[in-house]
N, C-alpha and C positions, 0 to 999 in steps of 0.2 A: 223099754226095749229099743236098741239102736235101730235107726232107720237106714236103709240103703237107697242110693239114688244114682241115676245116670245123668250125665251133664249134657247140656245143650250149648256149651261154649264153643266158639269158633276161634281158630288160631289168632287172627288179627285182634280180637277182643282180649285174649289172654296176653299177647305181647304188649298191647297198649296199657293194660293194667300193670304189668311188670315194669314197664318203663316209668309209669307214674310213681310206683312204689320205690323204684330205684332213686328217683328224685327225693322222695321222703328220706330214704336212707342217707343220701348225701347231706341232708339237713340235720343229721345227728349232732347235737351240741358238744360232742366230745371228740374232737379231731384226733386225739391221741389213741382212741380205741382202735383195735384191729377189727377185721370184718366180723368175726364171731361176736365180739362185744357189741358192735353196731347192730347186728341182727337181733341180739337179745334185747337191746334198747328198743328197737322198732316193735318187736313182739310185745314188749311191756306196754308200749304206747297204744297198741291195738287191743289191750285187755288180756294178754296172754302171759304165760310163764313157761319156762323151760325146766325140764326135769330129766333125770337119767332113767332109762327103761328098767323096770323091776321095782321102782319106788312108787308109792302113792297110787296104787290101784292099777298100774299098767300090768299087762299080762306078764308072767314070769319069763316067757320066751321072747319078750320084746315085740310081739306081733302087732300090738296096738300102738300106733305112733302119734296119734292126735285125738284128743278128746275135746269136743266142743259142747259146752253146756247151754241150757236154754237162755241164760242171761247174757250169752255171747262171749263169756270168758272162755278161755281155752288153755290146754296144756299140751305142749309139743314135747315128745320124748325123744331123747338121743340114745343111741346104743352105748353101752358102758365102756367099750374099748375102742371107739373109733378115733381117727385122727381129727385134728382141728379142721383140716380142709374138708374131710367127709362131713363133719358136724355142720359146717357152713352150708353145704348142699342140702343136708337134711333139714336144717332150719328154714332155708328158702323154700324147699319143697312143702313142708308143713304149713308155712305161711301162705303158700299158694293154695293149698287145700282150704285153709280157713277163709281166704278172701274169695275164692272161686266157687266153693262147694258147700259152704256151711249155712246157707240161708235157711232160717226157720220160717215156717208159714206165719203170716200175720194172724193175730187173734190172741186168745188167752195164753198165758205161759204154758209151754210144753215141758213136761217133765222127762222127756227122752234126752239121752245124751247121744250126740252124733259121734261115732267112732270111725276113724280111718285106720285101716290095717295095712301093714307092710305086705301082707300076703293076699290082698284083694285082687280079683281078676277084672275089676271094672275099668271103664275108660277114664276114671278120675286120676289115676296115677300118672299116665302120660301127660295129661293136661297140667298137673302140678309140676312135672318135670320141665315142661316147656316154660312155665312161669319161672321156675328156679333158674334155668339157663339164661333167660332174658333179664332177670333181676341181677344175677351175679356177674354176668358178662354181656352188658349192653352191646348191641350190634356195632356201633361206630367205634367204641373203645376196644372191642374184641378185634375188629379188623385192623385197627391201628397197631394193636399189640402183636398180631400175627406178622405184620410188616416189620415192626421194630425188632422183634425177636426172630425174624426170618423163619417163622413156622416152628420154632423149637418148643415142643409141647411142654417140656419140663419148665422152661422159663415163663411161658405163658401161664401155666398153672400157678407158679409161684407169684406172679404178678397179681392174679385174681384171688389167690388164697383158696384154691379149689383143687380137687384131685385131677390128675392127668386125664382120667376117663371123662371127666366133665368137659374138659377142653375139647377132646375128640368129639364128644356128643354135640357140643356147641358148633364146632366146625361143620359137622355133618348136617346140622339143622340149617345152616346157612349155605350149604354146598360150597363151602370155602376151603375145604380140605384138599 
């Protein structure tokens, strides 16, 4: 049976982890990869895989977006008809859930699967959002891009390979808008 948890993470801890993982992402040995490919590479390095919602046990409505298994492997699910930019945010968000929220208690192997749902009302989603924004748009690079593109949300979104809404959310998170 899936377990539900509330988090004890604080924003500075989440931001620090995202910045650390952003450095790992920069270490992708495939400079020709776009952001989505780099995120998939990183997820694989962490023991995960990416699938399309509706396949391999994900609920038909796509409501379950991350499954974490007792052996710490995981599957992140993407919506079947999302844009590449939206997929990048989803992958970063699900990676955030995995890194921030998927600790299994020490002891014998647990046969529960930890499931994160798109429709959850917990505090975990906003924490994964904060992680994703900081991973995809690190503060210094984001602020420099805002200056370079004179605040043009469309150009900033293209630079970071994210939807325009993510740019607005990042600006709001920094009070830089």
